[in-house]
C-alpha positions in Angstrom: 92.8 130.7 125.1 91.8 130.3 121.5 93.7 132.3 118.8 93.1 132.1 115.0 95.6 134.3 113.1 95.3 137.8 114.6 91.8 137.0 116.0 91.6 136.3 119.8 88.4 134.7 120.9 87.1 135.6 124.4 84.0 135.0 126.6 81.1 133.2 124.8 83.2 133.2 121.6 85.4 130.4 122.9 83.8 127.0 122.5 83.3 124.7 125.5 85.0 121.9 123.5 87.3 121.9 120.5 87.5 118.5 118.8 90.9 117.6 117.4 90.2 114.5 115.3 93.1 112.5 113.9 93.1 109.8 111.3 95.7 107.6 109.7 95.9 107.6 105.9 95.7 103.9 104.9 95.9 101.9 101.7 94.1 98.7 102.1 94.8 95.9 99.6 92.4 93.0 99.6 94.2 89.9 98.7 93.0 86.5 97.4 91.7 84.4 100.3 90.4 87.3 102.2 93.7 88.5 103.6 94.5 92.2 103.7 97.6 94.2 103.4 97.4 97.5 105.1 99.9 100.3 104.4 99.9 103.1 106.9 101.0 106.3 105.1 101.0 108.8 107.9 98.6 111.2 109.6 95.6 112.6 107.7 94.3 115.4 109.8 90.5 116.0 109.8 89.0 119.4 109.6 88.7 121.2 113.0 85.2 122.5 113.6 83.6 124.5 116.4 80.9 127.0 117.2 80.3 129.9 119.5 78.6 133.2 119.8 79.6 136.9 119.6 77.8 139.2 122.0 77.7 142.9 122.6 78.1 146.0 120.5 81.1 144.5 118.6 79.4 141.2 117.7 78.7 142.1 114.1 82.2 143.6 113.5 83.9 140.6 115.0 81.9 138.2 112.8 82.7 140.2 109.8 86.4 140.1 110.7 86.3 136.3 110.6 84.3 136.3 107.4 87.0 138.5 105.8 89.7 136.0 107.0 87.7 133.1 105.5 87.2 135.0 102.2 90.9 135.8 102.0 91.7 132.0 102.0 95.1 132.5 103.6 96.9 130.2 105.9 96.7 131.3 109.6 97.9 129.9 112.9 95.5 128.2 115.3 96.4 128.1 119.0 94.3 126.3 121.6 95.9 125.6 124.9 99.0 123.5 124.0 97.8 122.7 120.5 99.2 124.5 117.4 98.4 124.1 113.7 98.6 126.0 110.5 95.1 126.1 109.0 93.0 127.7 106.3 89.5 128.8 107.3 87.4 126.7 104.9 84.0 127.7 106.1 82.6 130.4 108.4 78.8 130.5 109.0 77.6 133.4 111.1 73.9 133.7 112.0 72.8 137.2 112.9 70.2 136.6 115.6 69.8 140.0 117.3 71.4 143.4 117.0 74.1 142.4 119.5 74.2 138.6 119.1 75.7 136.5 116.3 76.1 132.8 116.6 78.7 131.1 114.3 80.3 127.9 113.3 83.7 127.7 111.7 85.7 125.0 109.9 89.4 125.0 109.6 91.3 122.7 107.2 94.6 121.6 108.7 97.6 122.4 106.5 100.3 121.4 109.1 100.0 120.4 112.7 103.5 119.1 113.1 102.5 115.4 112.9 103.6 115.1 109.3 107.3 115.4 110.4 106.8 112.4 112.6 105.2 110.6 109.7 108.2 111.6 107.6 110.6 110.1 110.2 108.5 106.9 110.3 108.5 106.8 106.5 112.3 107.2 106.3 112.7 104.5 108.9 110.4 102.1 107.0 112.3 102.9 103.7 115.6 102.1 105.4 114.2 98.8 106.8 112.8 97.9 103.4 116.1 98.7 101.7 118.0 96.4 104.1 115.4 93.6 103.5 115.8 93.9 99.7 119.6 94.0 100.1 119.4 90.8 102.3 117.2 89.0 99.8 119.6 89.9 96.9 122.5 88.5 98.9 120.6 85.3 99.5 119.9 84.9 95.8 123.5 85.6 94.9 124.7 83.0 97.3 122.2 80.5 95.9 123.4 81.2 92.4 127.0 80.7 93.5 126.1 77.3 94.9 124.8 76.2 91.5 
C-alpha cells in the first residue's frame, strides 16, 4: 500500500517499484601527497521519485488532488510497506492523455525518514571519542612538561 498524506494510491496508481536511494554526506579533504581525509557527516536522503497512472472517471479529480497537495508545499507522511518518511511534494507532473486516463510522475523531498536520529547518535559517539582523545593528548603533554 502507498499512502501520501491523506491520499491513498490504488490499482494502476501504485508504482511497480519505489526507489529509496540513500547517500552519505561526506566532506572530502585532499591532502598533500594525494592522501584523503573523509569525514562522514550522516545520511543525506535523496528525493523519492515514482510514476503511475490514474484511470477511470475520477482520474482527473485524483490528479488535481495531488496537484493541490504539491501547490500547498506542506509536509506530509509517506508510507510504503514498512517504509515511513516525512516529505514535501516538490514536483507533480500529470499528463492528461484521455478523458479517463492521466499519467503522472511525482517527486518527494525527504524531510525526515528517521535516519537522522541514528546519525545523531553516531555524531554524539564520535564527539565523545574525540573529546577523550584530546583529553588523553593533553595529559600526555602535561606529563612531558612535568618531566622537563
